[in-house]
C-alpha positions in Angstrom: -49.5 10.0 -69.0 -51.5 8.2 -71.3 -49.7 7.2 -74.6 -46.3 7.6 -72.8 -43.9 4.8 -71.6 -43.2 4.8 -67.9 -40.2 3.2 -66.5 -39.7 2.2 -62.8 -36.7 1.1 -60.7 -37.6 -1.8 -58.6 -35.7 -4.6 -56.7 -35.3 -7.9 -58.5 -36.6 -9.9 -55.9 -40.1 -8.6 -56.3 -40.2 -9.5 -60.1 -42.1 -12.6 -61.1 -39.8 -15.5 -61.8 -40.6 -15.5 -65.4 -39.2 -12.0 -65.8 -36.0 -12.7 -63.9 -35.7 -15.7 -66.0 -36.0 -13.8 -69.2 -33.1 -11.6 -67.8 -31.3 -14.8 -67.2 -32.0 -15.8 -70.8 -30.7 -12.5 -72.2 -27.5 -12.8 -70.1 -26.6 -16.2 -71.4 -27.2 -15.0 -75.0 -25.1 -11.9 -74.5 -22.2 -13.7 -72.9 -22.3 -16.2 -75.7 -22.8 -19.1 -73.1 -25.6 -20.6 -75.5 -25.9 -20.5 -79.1 -29.7 -20.4 -79.8 -32.6 -18.8 -77.7 -34.0 -22.4 -77.7 -31.0 -23.5 -75.6 -31.1 -20.4 -73.2 -34.8 -20.9 -72.3 -34.5 -24.7 -72.1 -31.5 -24.0 -69.7 -33.3 -21.5 -67.5 -36.7 -23.3 -67.6 -39.1 -21.1 -69.3 -40.9 -21.3 -72.6 -39.8 -19.1 -75.8 -43.2 -17.3 -75.6 -42.5 -16.2 -72.1 -39.1 -14.9 -73.3 -40.6 -13.2 -76.4 -43.3 -11.4 -74.2 -40.6 -9.8 -71.9 -37.4 -9.6 -73.8 -38.0 -6.0 -75.0 -39.7 -4.9 -71.8 -36.8 -5.7 -69.1 -33.3 -4.6 -68.8 -30.6 -4.8 -66.1 -30.4 -1.4 -64.4 -26.7 -1.0 -65.1 -27.1 -1.8 -69.0 -29.7 1.0 -69.2 -28.2 3.8 -67.2 -24.5 3.5 -66.9 -22.9 2.9 -70.2 -20.7 5.6 -71.2 -18.7 5.0 -74.4 -15.7 7.2 -75.5 -13.9 7.2 -78.6 -10.2 8.1 -78.6 -7.8 8.7 -81.4 -4.2 7.9 -80.5 -1.0 8.3 -82.2 1.3 5.5 -81.2 5.0 4.6 -81.9 5.3 1.7 -84.2 7.4 -0.5 -81.8 6.5 -3.9 -80.5 4.2 -3.9 -77.4 3.0 -0.4 -77.5 -0.6 -1.3 -78.3 -0.5 -3.9 -76.0 0.6 -1.5 -73.2 -2.2 0.9 -74.1 -4.7 -2.0 -73.9 -3.4 -3.1 -70.5 -3.6 0.4 -69.3 -7.3 0.6 -70.2 -7.9 -2.6 -68.5 -6.1 -1.6 -65.5 -8.3 1.5 -65.2 -11.4 -0.9 -65.5 -12.3 0.3 -69.1 -13.7 -2.2 -71.7 -12.4 -2.0 -75.1 -15.4 -2.1 -77.6 -13.5 -1.6 -80.8 -10.1 -1.2 -82.3 -9.1 0.3 -85.7 -5.5 0.8 -86.7 -3.9 2.3 -89.6 -0.9 1.1 -91.5 1.9 2.6 -89.7 3.6 5.5 -91.6 7.1 6.9 -90.7 7.1 4.9 -87.4 3.8 6.1 -86.1 0.4 4.3 -86.2 -3.1 5.9 -85.9 -5.3 3.9 -83.5 -9.0 4.7 -82.6 -10.5 2.9 -79.5 -13.9 2.9 -78.4 -13.9 2.3 -74.8 -16.8 1.6 -72.3 -15.9 3.6 -69.4 -18.9 2.7 -67.1 -16.9 1.2 -64.4 -13.9 3.6 -64.6 -13.3 5.7 -61.5 -11.4 8.5 -63.3 -12.8 11.3 -65.1 -12.2 11.3 -69.0 -9.6 14.1 -68.5 -7.6 12.2 -65.9 -7.9 9.0 -68.0 -6.4 10.9 -71.0 -3.7 12.6 -68.9 -2.4 9.1 -67.5 -2.9 7.6 -70.9 -0.5 10.2 -72.4 2.3 9.0 -69.6 2.2 5.4 -71.3 5.4 4.8 -73.1 4.9 5.3 -77.0 1.9 7.4 -76.8 2.6 10.4 -78.5 -1.0 11.9 -78.8 -4.6 10.9 -77.4 -7.7 12.9 -78.1 -11.4 12.2 -77.5 -13.1 12.4 -80.8 -16.7 11.2 -79.6 -18.6 10.2 -76.6 -22.1 9.0 -75.8 
């Protein structure tokens, strides 16, 4: 396979400490626990050059393989708490809302578009939509995209 990238699935405990610490730096940065790369590498105890050497070469297994994002268009009744109920429903199903876009309500109905990371959900997309339609105030729910 000369000239092609090869990928391997290995247990983390066999990785050199510098690579494991690079993953920790990435986690700190992604979580917002530190403001700069300098702060993160200092906290975990590696040099910036080590971080830059490995940062684009190593990723957590779940980040590379399990993320599945769906985009749903909803028609919601314009009443207090309806969007909150939808967001709680998503959280209860172990979905993670990535984006929310809501239009100005017209004639008592608001169009809301949600992008949801479904990697941890235990429902199929169809089951999720069927149950979402049972939430009070949800008039329509349609998947308009997924990756």
